[in-house]
C-alpha positions as CSV (number, residue, x, y, z in Angstrom):
1,M,189.5,-61.7,252.4
2,N,188.8,-65.4,252.6
3,N,190.1,-68.1,250.2
4,L,186.7,-68.6,248.4
5,D,186.5,-64.8,247.7
6,I,190.0,-65.0,246.1
7,M,189.3,-68.1,244.1
8,N,186.1,-66.7,242.7
9,H,188.2,-64.1,241.0
10,I,190.8,-66.5,239.5
11,D,191.1,-67.6,235.9
12,H,193.2,-70.7,236.6
13,T,195.7,-70.6,233.8
14,Q,197.9,-73.1,231.9
15,L,199.1,-71.6,228.6
16,K,202.6,-73.0,228.3
17,A,203.5,-74.1,224.8
18,F,204.3,-77.6,226.1
19,A,201.2,-78.1,228.2
20,T,200.2,-81.8,228.2
21,W,196.7,-83.2,228.7
22,E,197.8,-84.3,232.1
23,D,198.6,-80.7,233.0
24,I,195.2,-79.6,231.7
25,H,193.4,-82.4,233.5
26,I,195.1,-81.4,236.8
27,L,194.2,-77.7,236.2
28,C,190.5,-78.6,235.6
29,E,190.3,-80.8,238.7
30,E,191.8,-78.0,240.8
31,A,189.4,-75.5,239.3
32,I,186.4,-77.6,240.2
33,L,187.7,-78.2,243.7
34,Y,188.6,-74.6,244.5
35,K,185.7,-73.1,242.5
36,T,187.8,-70.8,240.3
37,A,186.0,-68.4,237.9
38,S,187.4,-70.3,234.9
39,V,190.2,-72.3,233.4
40,C,192.2,-70.4,230.8
41,V,193.7,-72.9,228.4
42,P,195.2,-73.3,224.9
43,P,192.5,-73.5,222.1
44,C,193.5,-77.0,221.2
45,Y,192.2,-78.3,224.5
46,I,188.8,-76.6,224.6
47,K,186.8,-79.4,223.0
48,R,188.5,-82.1,225.1
49,I,187.7,-80.2,228.3
50,H,184.2,-79.6,227.3
51,D,183.6,-83.2,226.3
52,K,184.9,-84.4,229.7
53,Y,183.5,-81.8,232.0
54,N,180.5,-80.2,230.2
55,D,179.1,-77.4,232.4
56,K,181.3,-78.2,235.4
57,I,183.9,-75.8,234.2
58,N,183.8,-72.4,232.7
59,I,186.3,-72.4,229.8
60,C,188.4,-69.4,228.8
61,T,190.8,-69.4,225.9
62,V,193.2,-67.0,224.1
63,V,193.1,-65.6,220.6
64,G,195.9,-63.9,218.7
65,F,198.1,-65.1,221.5
66,P,200.6,-64.0,222.6
67,L,201.9,-61.5,220.1
68,G,198.6,-60.1,218.7
69,Y,199.7,-59.3,215.2
70,S,197.7,-61.9,213.3
71,V,195.1,-60.4,211.0
72,T,191.5,-59.7,212.1
73,K,190.0,-62.5,210.0
74,A,192.3,-65.0,211.6
75,K,191.3,-63.8,215.1
76,I,187.7,-64.1,214.1
77,A,188.2,-67.6,212.8
78,E,189.9,-68.5,216.1
79,C,187.0,-67.1,218.1
80,E,184.4,-69.0,216.0
81,Q,186.2,-72.3,216.5
82,A,186.7,-71.7,220.2
83,L,183.0,-71.0,220.7
84,E,182.1,-74.0,218.6
85,D,184.3,-76.2,220.8
86,G,182.8,-74.9,224.0
87,A,184.6,-71.8,225.2
88,N,182.6,-69.2,227.1
89,E,185.3,-66.5,227.4
90,I,187.8,-65.2,224.9
91,D,191.0,-63.3,225.9
92,M,192.2,-61.6,222.7
93,V,195.5,-59.8,222.2
94,I,195.4,-56.5,220.4
95,N,197.7,-55.6,217.5
96,I,200.4,-53.8,219.4
97,S,202.0,-52.6,216.1
98,D,198.8,-50.8,215.3
99,V,198.9,-49.0,218.7
100,K,202.5,-48.0,218.1
101,N,201.5,-46.7,214.7
102,K,198.8,-44.7,216.5
103,E,196.1,-46.5,214.5
104,Y,193.8,-46.6,217.5
105,K,190.6,-46.7,215.5
106,K,191.9,-49.8,213.7
107,V,192.4,-51.5,217.0
108,E,189.0,-50.4,218.2
109,D,187.4,-51.8,215.0
110,E,189.1,-55.2,215.5
111,I,187.9,-55.4,219.1
112,A,184.4,-54.6,217.9
113,A,184.6,-57.3,215.2
114,L,185.6,-59.9,217.8
115,K,182.9,-58.7,220.2
116,K,180.3,-59.1,217.5
117,T,181.6,-62.7,216.9
118,V,181.6,-63.5,220.6
119,G,178.1,-62.0,221.1
120,D,176.8,-62.6,224.7
121,K,180.0,-64.5,225.6
122,I,182.7,-62.6,227.4
123,L,185.5,-60.8,225.6
124,K,188.6,-59.7,227.4
125,V,191.1,-57.5,225.6
126,I,194.8,-57.9,226.4
127,I,196.7,-54.7,225.8
128,E,200.1,-55.8,227.0
129,T,200.9,-52.8,229.1
130,C,204.6,-53.5,229.3
131,Y,205.0,-52.3,225.7
132,L,202.8,-49.2,226.0
133,N,203.3,-45.7,227.2
134,E,200.6,-43.8,229.2
135,E,199.1,-42.2,226.2
136,E,198.8,-45.5,224.5
137,K,197.3,-47.2,227.6
138,I,194.6,-44.5,227.8
139,A,193.9,-44.8,224.1
140,M,193.3,-48.5,224.6
141,C,191.0,-47.9,227.5
142,D,188.9,-45.8,225.1
143,A,189.1,-48.4,222.4
144,V,188.0,-51.3,224.7
145,T,185.2,-49.2,226.0
146,N,184.0,-47.9,222.6
147,A,184.1,-51.4,221.1
148,G,181.9,-52.8,223.8
149,A,184.3,-55.4,225.2
150,D,183.6,-56.8,228.6
151,Y,187.1,-56.6,230.1
152,I,190.4,-54.8,229.7
153,K,193.4,-57.1,230.6
154,T,196.9,-56.0,231.4
155,S,199.1,-58.7,230.0
156,T,199.7,-62.0,228.4
157,G,202.2,-63.2,230.9
158,F,204.6,-63.7,228.0
159,G,205.8,-60.0,227.8
160,T,208.7,-58.3,229.5
161,N,206.5,-57.4,232.6
162,G,203.1,-58.2,234.0
163,A,200.4,-56.4,235.9
164,T,201.0,-53.4,238.1
165,I,198.8,-51.6,240.6
166,E,199.6,-48.3,238.9
167,D,198.1,-49.6,235.6
168,I,195.0,-50.8,237.4
169,K,194.5,-47.3,238.8
170,L,195.0,-45.8,235.4
171,F,192.5,-48.2,233.9
172,K,189.9,-47.2,236.5
173,K,190.2,-43.6,235.5
174,H,189.7,-44.1,231.8
175,I,187.5,-47.2,231.1
176,G,183.8,-47.0,230.8
177,P,181.3,-48.1,233.5
178,N,180.6,-51.4,231.8
179,V,184.2,-52.5,231.4
180,K,185.8,-54.7,234.0
181,I,189.5,-55.3,234.7
182,K,191.6,-58.4,234.6
183,A,195.2,-58.4,235.9
184,A,197.7,-61.1,234.7
185,G,201.4,-61.7,234.7
186,G,203.8,-61.6,237.7
187,I,201.2,-62.1,240.4
188,K,203.0,-64.5,242.7
189,T,202.0,-63.9,246.3
190,L,198.7,-63.9,248.3
191,D,199.4,-60.3,249.1
192,D,199.5,-59.6,245.3
193,L,196.2,-61.4,244.8
194,E,194.4,-59.5,247.5
195,A,196.0,-56.2,246.4
196,F,194.8,-56.5,242.8
197,I,191.3,-57.6,243.9
198,N,191.0,-54.8,246.4
199,E,192.1,-52.3,243.7
200,G,189.1,-53.4,241.6
201,C,190.1,-56.3,239.5
202,S,187.2,-58.6,238.8
203,R,189.5,-61.3,237.5
204,I,193.1,-62.4,238.1
205,G,194.9,-64.6,235.5
206,T,197.5,-66.8,237.3
207,S,198.8,-70.3,237.5
208,S,199.9,-69.8,241.1
209,A,196.8,-69.0,243.2
210,I,196.0,-72.6,244.3
211,K,199.6,-73.3,245.3
212,L,199.7,-70.1,247.3
213,I,196.5,-70.8,249.1
214,S,197.4,-74.5,249.7
215,A,200.7,-73.4,251.1
216,A,199.1,-70.8,253.4
217,Q,196.6,-73.4,254.7
218,A,199.4,-75.9,255.4
219,E,201.1,-73.3,257.5
220,K,198.1,-72.9,259.8
């Protein structure tokens, strides 16, 4: 797999609470240079990125992040503002408490409400696999599929663990044909990147891809 193939799968990510505009500016310049799928950034930077780069960058942001337990109306309001500011992709966090209470339909309804808000833009649903058992992960595959979301995503990167190949295999068995997969969290080597892409992930959320590829090129 060549570097361009890898970078076309990458949501180049900077979601630290203390991210500065200089951090975001570097992220965007790297994304343009390496042709990443998107930049995934805090909502407060969307408009500034859009004003500076217009259509040169595909902007992804997060909603209900990272814990997921804000109410649905708040998540909808976040989506509306993000879209108005120039985002094309929304990565939402489910209400994990609802999952633990086995209120799976409530989770599905919230995803559907956000997808209605997003419309023809892309909605990715973070289920935070590190906190879920297999039954709950399968239930979330069903909820994401039934709600019409575009992607199921493993992790925020802020939980106790990130993506695993085992979870990607489980997703593939239980999501619908129109749902794609995004892996995120703990993906730190080129071998990891290739392994998740080869397993069927259409997107990888990471802050490390460009450093890994640059290091590999420097060694040649």
